[in-house]
C-alpha positions as CSV (number, residue, x, y, z in Angstrom):
1,X,34.4,-11.1,-30.5
2,X,31.3,-12.4,-28.6
3,X,31.9,-15.1,-26.1
4,X,29.7,-18.2,-26.5
5,X,27.3,-18.9,-23.7
6,X,24.8,-21.7,-23.1
7,X,21.5,-22.0,-21.2
8,X,21.6,-24.7,-18.5
9,X,18.6,-25.8,-16.3
10,X,20.0,-26.5,-12.8
11,X,17.4,-27.3,-10.2
12,X,20.1,-28.1,-7.6
13,X,22.3,-25.1,-8.3
14,X,24.8,-24.2,-5.6
15,X,23.9,-21.4,-3.2
16,X,27.0,-19.6,-4.6
17,X,25.6,-19.7,-8.1
18,X,22.2,-18.5,-7.0
19,X,23.9,-15.7,-5.1
20,X,25.6,-14.5,-8.3
21,X,22.2,-13.9,-9.9
22,X,20.7,-12.3,-6.8
23,X,23.6,-9.9,-6.3
24,X,23.6,-9.0,-10.0
25,X,19.9,-8.1,-10.0
26,X,20.2,-6.2,-6.7
27,X,23.1,-4.1,-8.1
28,X,21.1,-3.3,-11.2
29,X,18.1,-2.2,-9.2
30,X,20.0,-0.2,-6.6
31,X,21.9,1.7,-9.4
32,X,18.5,2.8,-10.7
33,X,16.3,3.4,-7.7
34,X,18.5,3.2,-4.6
35,X,18.5,0.8,-1.7
36,X,15.2,-0.9,-1.0
37,X,15.5,-0.3,2.8
38,X,13.7,-3.6,3.4
39,X,12.6,-4.4,6.9
40,X,10.6,-7.4,8.1
41,X,7.1,-7.1,9.5
42,X,6.3,-9.7,12.2
43,X,3.0,-9.4,14.2
44,X,1.7,-12.1,16.4
45,X,-1.5,-13.0,18.2
46,X,-0.8,-14.8,21.5
47,X,-3.1,-16.5,23.9
48,X,-2.9,-16.2,27.7
49,X,-0.1,-18.8,27.9
50,X,1.9,-16.9,25.3
51,X,1.3,-19.4,22.5
52,X,1.0,-18.1,19.0
53,X,-2.6,-18.5,17.7
54,X,-2.2,-16.2,14.8
55,X,0.1,-13.9,13.0
56,X,1.0,-11.7,10.0
57,X,4.3,-11.9,8.2
58,X,5.6,-9.6,5.6
59,X,8.0,-6.8,4.8
60,X,8.3,-3.2,3.9
61,X,10.3,-2.4,0.8
62,X,10.4,0.8,-1.3
63,X,7.8,2.3,1.1
64,X,5.2,-0.4,0.4
65,X,4.0,-3.0,2.9
66,X,3.8,-6.6,1.5
67,X,1.6,-8.9,3.5
68,X,3.0,-12.3,2.7
69,X,1.1,-14.5,5.3
70,X,-1.9,-13.9,7.5
71,X,-3.1,-16.8,9.6
72,X,-5.5,-17.2,12.6
73,X,-6.0,-20.5,14.4
74,X,-9.4,-22.0,13.6
75,X,-10.5,-21.7,17.2
76,X,-10.1,-17.9,17.0
77,X,-11.5,-17.1,13.5
78,X,-14.4,-14.8,13.2
79,X,-13.5,-12.9,16.4
80,X,-11.9,-9.8,14.7
81,X,-8.3,-10.9,15.1
82,X,-7.6,-10.8,11.4
83,X,-8.8,-7.3,11.2
84,X,-6.7,-6.4,14.3
85,X,-3.5,-7.9,12.7
86,X,-4.1,-6.1,9.5
87,X,-4.8,-2.8,11.2
88,X,-1.6,-3.2,13.3
89,X,0.4,-3.9,10.1
90,X,-1.0,-0.9,8.3
91,X,-0.5,1.4,11.3
92,X,3.2,0.2,11.5
93,X,3.5,0.8,7.7
94,X,2.0,4.3,8.0
95,X,4.5,5.2,10.8
96,X,7.2,4.1,8.4
97,X,5.7,6.5,5.7
98,X,4.6,3.7,3.4
99,X,2.4,4.6,0.4
100,X,0.3,1.5,0.6
101,X,0.1,-2.2,1.0
102,X,-0.3,-5.2,-1.3
103,X,-0.9,-8.9,-1.0
104,X,-2.2,-11.9,-2.8
105,X,-4.8,-14.5,-1.9
106,X,-6.4,-17.5,-3.5
107,X,-10.1,-17.7,-4.3
108,X,-10.7,-20.3,-1.6
109,X,-9.1,-18.0,1.0
110,X,-9.9,-14.4,2.0
111,X,-10.6,-12.1,-0.9
112,X,-13.8,-10.7,0.6
113,X,-12.1,-10.1,3.9
114,X,-9.4,-7.9,2.2
115,X,-11.9,-6.1,0.1
116,X,-13.8,-5.1,3.3
117,X,-10.6,-3.6,4.5
118,X,-10.3,-1.4,1.4
119,X,-8.1,-3.6,-0.8
120,X,-8.9,-3.8,-4.5
121,X,-8.0,-6.4,-7.1
122,X,-5.3,-5.3,-9.6
123,X,-4.6,-8.7,-11.1
124,X,-5.9,-12.2,-11.4
125,X,-3.8,-15.3,-12.0
126,X,-6.1,-17.8,-13.7
127,X,-5.4,-21.5,-13.1
128,X,-3.1,-21.0,-10.1
129,X,-3.3,-23.5,-8.6
130,X,-5.0,-25.5,-11.4
131,X,-8.7,-25.1,-11.1
132,X,-8.5,-22.0,-9.0
133,X,-7.5,-18.3,-9.2
134,X,-5.0,-16.2,-7.3
135,X,-5.9,-12.5,-6.7
136,X,-3.4,-9.7,-6.3
137,X,-4.8,-6.8,-4.2
138,X,-3.5,-3.4,-3.1
139,X,-4.5,-0.5,-1.0
140,X,-3.1,3.1,-1.1
141,X,-2.8,4.9,2.2
142,X,-4.0,8.5,2.3
143,X,-0.8,10.6,2.5
144,X,0.1,14.3,2.5
145,X,2.4,15.9,0.0
146,X,5.5,15.5,2.3
147,X,5.0,11.8,2.5
148,X,5.5,11.4,-1.3
149,X,9.2,12.5,-1.1
């Protein structure tokens, strides 16, 4: 006999209830493709006083670098620091034997910047946010045959 279940929208669900879903999906994924071996990527740009004036936040999972956030203080934009942060992240990812990197950006942000670094658009989210587009970009790193294992 099939048990009756119901759908319930719960915007304020308990952390324990949320954890049930997260653990269930994780177990499903791990059973099929193994542990993601996720590690954070945190790279900062600091001024002479040690204050953060820029940074890149992301993670490596399943041998891909995800660049979640890239920010440079307005006073330091246009000086090559964004390129330096991206190059540092990519170098770190290559040392970790990553196959490539991916990220997203909005049309009012930095798509041309990423394209100059070799990233290509693989998807567009129209109307997100309303009136704009979000672009999904990726870049494959050149790797030898041993890196594919």
